C-alpha positions in Angstrom: 0.0 -0.1 0.0 2.9 2.4 0.8 4.4 1.9 -2.4 1.1 2.4 -4.3 0.5 5.5 -2.5 4.0 6.9 -3.2 3.7 6.1 -6.7 0.4 8.0 -7.1 1.9 10.9 -5.1 4.8 11.0 -7.5 2.6 10.9 -10.7 0.6 13.9 -9.2 3.9 15.7 -8.6 5.2 15.2 -12.0 1.9 15.8 -13.8 0.7 18.7 -11.6 0.9 21.3 -14.1 -1.1 19.4 -16.7 -3.7 19.2 -14.0 -3.6 22.9 -13.2 -3.4 24.4 -16.7 -5.5 23.4 -19.8 -4.4 25.8 -22.6 -6.4 26.3 -25.7 -3.2 26.5 -27.9 -5.0 27.7 -31.1 -7.9 29.7 -30.2 -10.6 31.0 -32.4 -10.7 34.7 -33.3 -13.1 37.3 -32.3 -16.6 37.1 -33.7 -16.9 38.8 -37.0 -20.5 40.1 -36.0 -19.3 40.9 -32.5 -17.4 43.9 -31.0 -14.4 45.4 -33.1 -11.8 43.6 -31.1 -8.2 43.8 -32.6 -5.5 41.1 -32.2 -2.3 42.5 -30.8 0.9 41.0 -29.8 3.6 41.9 -27.4 6.8 40.6 -25.8 7.5 39.4 -22.2 11.0 40.0 -20.5 11.8 36.4 -21.0 11.2 36.4 -24.8 7.7 34.9 -25.2 5.1 36.7 -27.7 1.7 37.0 -26.3 -1.7 37.5 -28.0 -4.0 40.0 -26.7 -7.5 40.9 -27.6 -7.9 44.7 -27.7 -11.0 46.7 -27.7 -10.4 50.5 -26.9 -12.7 52.4 -24.7 -15.1 55.1 -25.6 -14.2 58.7 -24.3 -14.6 58.9 -20.4 -14.9 55.1 -19.9 -12.4 52.8 -18.1 -10.4 49.9 -19.6 -10.3 46.5 -18.1 -7.1 44.3 -18.1 -8.6 40.9 -18.1 -7.0 37.7 -17.0 -8.9 34.6 -17.9 -9.5 31.3 -16.3 -7.5 28.1 -16.9 -9.7 26.0 -19.2 -11.2 28.4 -21.7 -10.0 30.4 -24.6 -10.8 34.1 -25.2 -13.4 33.2 -27.9 -15.5 31.4 -25.0 -15.9 34.7 -23.3 -17.8 36.4 -26.1 -20.6 37.3 -23.6 -18.0 39.5 -21.7 -16.8 41.4 -24.7 -20.3 42.2 -26.0 -21.3 43.3 -22.6 -18.1 45.7 -22.2 -18.5 47.0 -25.7 -22.1 47.9 -25.1 -21.1 49.9 -22.1 -18.3 51.7 -23.8 -15.8 50.1 -21.7 -12.5 49.1 -23.1 -10.6 45.7 -22.7 -7.3 44.1 -23.1 -7.8 40.3 -22.6 -4.3 38.5 -22.2 -3.8 35.1 -23.8 -1.2 33.5 -21.3 1.6 31.7 -22.6 0.7 28.7 -24.2 -2.9 29.9 -24.7 -4.8 31.2 -27.7 -1.6 31.3 -30.0 0.8 32.8 -27.3 4.2 31.2 -27.3 5.7 29.2 -24.4 4.4 27.0 -21.6 2.3 28.1 -18.7 3.8 28.3 -15.2 3.0 30.7 -12.2 6.1 32.7 -12.6 5.5 32.8 -16.4 1.9 34.0 -16.0 3.1 36.8 -13.8 5.5 37.9 -16.4 2.8 38.0 -18.8 0.7 40.2 -16.6 3.5 42.6 -16.2 4.0 42.6 -20.0 0.4 43.2 -20.5 0.3 45.9 -17.9 3.2 47.7 -19.6 1.5 47.6 -23.1 -1.8 48.9 -22.0 -0.4 51.6 -19.6 1.5 52.9 -22.6 -1.9 53.7 -24.1 -4.3 54.0 -21.0 -3.3 55.8 -17.8 -3.4 53.7 -14.6 -6.2 55.9 -13.4 -8.4 54.7 -16.0 -7.4 51.0 -15.8 -9.3 48.2 -14.0 -7.5 45.0 -13.2 -9.9 42.0 -13.5 -9.4 38.4 -12.9 -11.5 35.3 -13.3 -10.9 32.0 -11.5 -7.3 31.3 -12.0 -6.8 34.9 -13.4 -7.8 36.1 -9.9 -4.3 34.9 -8.7 -2.7 36.6 -11.5 -4.7 39.8 -11.0 -4.1 40.0 -7.3 -0.5 39.7 -7.7 -0.3 42.5 -10.3 -2.5 44.7 -8.3 -0.1 44.3 -5.2 2.7 45.6 -7.5 1.3 48.1 -9.9 -1.4 51.0 -9.6 -4.7 50.9 -11.1 -8.1 52.5 -10.6 -9.8 49.2 -9.1 -9.3 45.4 -8.8 -12.2 43.1 -9.6 -12.1 39.3 -8.7 -14.6 36.9 -10.0 -14.8 33.6 -8.3 -11.4 33.9 -6.5 -9.6 31.5 -4.4 -7.5 32.1 -1.3 -4.8 30.1 -3.3 -4.7 27.6 -6.0 -3.1 25.1 -3.5 -6.1 25.6 -1.2 -8.4 24.6 -4.0 -6.2 21.5 -4.9 -6.0 20.5 -1.1 -9.7 20.3 -1.2 -9.7 18.1 -4.4 -7.0 15.9 -3.1 -7.4 15.7 0.6 -5.3 12.6 0.8 -2.2 14.3 -0.7 0.4 16.6 0.9 -0.6 19.2 -1.7 0.8 22.2 0.2 4.2 20.6 0.1 4.2 19.4 -3.4 2.6 22.1 -5.4 4.8 24.4 -7.3 2.3 26.9 -8.7 0.3 28.0 -5.6 -0.8 31.6 -6.4 -0.9 32.6 -2.9 -3.5 35.4 -3.3 -4.3 35.1 0.5 -0.7 36.1 1.3 -0.9 39.3 -1.1 -4.3 40.7 -1.0 -3.7 43.0 2.0 -0.8 44.6 -0.3 -3.4 45.9 -2.6 -3.9 49.5 -2.4 -7.0 50.2 -4.6 -10.7 49.7 -4.3 -11.8 46.0 -4.6 -14.8 44.2 -5.9 -15.4 40.5 -5.3 -18.1 38.6 -7.1 -18.8 34.9 -6.1 -21.5 32.5 -6.7 -22.7 30.5 -3.6 -23.2 27.4 -5.8 -19.7 27.5 -7.1 -18.5 23.8 -7.8 -15.0 24.7 -8.7 -13.8 27.4 -6.2 -15.5 27.1 -2.9 -17.6 30.2 -2.1 -16.0 30.3 1.4 -12.6 31.0 -0.2 -13.9 34.1 -2.1 -15.5 35.5 1.1 -12.2 34.7 3.0 -10.1 36.5 0.5 -12.4 39.6 0.8 -12.1 39.4 4.7 -8.2 39.6 4.2 -8.4 42.6 1.9 -8.2 46.4 2.9 -11.2 48.8 2.3 -12.7 50.3 0.2 -14.0 47.0 -0.8 -17.3 45.3 -1.8 -18.4 41.8 -1.8 -21.2 40.5 -4.1 -22.8 37.1 -3.2 -24.7 35.9 -6.3 -27.2 33.5 -4.8 -27.6 30.3 -6.8 -24.9 31.1 -9.4 -22.2 28.7 -10.2 -18.5 29.4 -11.2 -19.2 30.0 -15.1 -22.5 31.6 -14.8 -21.6 35.0 -13.1 -21.7 36.9 -16.5 -24.9 35.1 -17.6 -26.6 36.1 -14.2 -25.7 39.8 -14.1 -22.0 40.0 -12.8 -21.4 43.1 -15.1 -24.6 44.9 -13.6 -22.4 44.9 -10.4 -19.1 45.6 -12.2 -20.3 48.5 -14.0 -22.2 50.1 -11.1 -19.1 49.6 -8.9 -17.1 51.5 -11.6 -19.6 54.3 -11.8 -20.2 53.4 -15.4 -24.0 53.9 -16.6 -25.4 51.1 -18.5 -28.3 51.4 -20.9 -29.9 48.1 -19.8 -29.3 45.2 -17.6 -26.5 42.8 -18.6 -28.4 39.8 -17.4 -29.3 37.0 -19.9 -33.0 36.8 -20.0 -34.6 35.1 -17.0 -31.3 34.4 -15.3 -31.0 37.3 -12.9 -29.3 36.2 -9.7 -30.3 37.5 -6.4 -27.4 39.1 -4.3 -26.2 40.0 -0.9 -23.8 42.8 -0.9 -21.3 43.5 1.9 -19.2 46.8 1.9 -16.3 48.3 3.8 -15.7 51.9 2.6 -12.9 53.3 4.6 -11.7 56.3 2.6 -13.3 55.3 -0.7 -11.9 56.7 -3.8 -14.0 59.0 -5.6 -13.2 57.2 -8.8 -15.1 54.1 -7.7 -18.5 53.6 -5.8 -17.8 51.7 -2.6 
């Protein structure tokens, strides 16, 4: 039994990155009938070439620097781009190394380099005061680290974890995950270094990242901050269920109509801790 256990642990260790990352290597392009998204490319400091989806903002509207989850190409997030375009909000969505035509292979250190390269590219075009860092799922670990290192208007975390290793430990309770895992994305150790307004959205029926982890990360953060509990929403339904209603309102962006998919509105419970709330963001 001991030999079998050690064999399984060894396989987990050797294959851990293939379990964590699920890159879409040759992703589809933007919808021809959708928003006028441009494909751009930029280099990282370690020599990788990244693909970005770039939609400039309308005058007076912010721009979102978006970091995606681990198992979906940018084309699978078409609902996001439509909602942002309709509100006049800009976006630069980053294809991590190994994803959607970007070169390289994903690692935690590599994704953080990707984030810094994307930040450098976008802040050459948009001032940090108009830039919102937004992470979804795995991307919340990337976004939290970047927001602890670089200035921006606000940080939005959608279905965040306290750490990737905490999520993995829940999935593999019989394995010493915290000792074995190389790419841990320790957001819980960095969130208190973030010095910008924070919005956290999490569905209380999330089957991927426990709802309790999102709330725990929020509790560790400094104000001004807001937590939106989306009642009945799962990990991948927050956009459908009205998540962008809350994001746009938080950013003070007027919307012509609700972003909820017809008949899918989620009830919500909202917690706020305003502190000295920045005028640029609604607490």
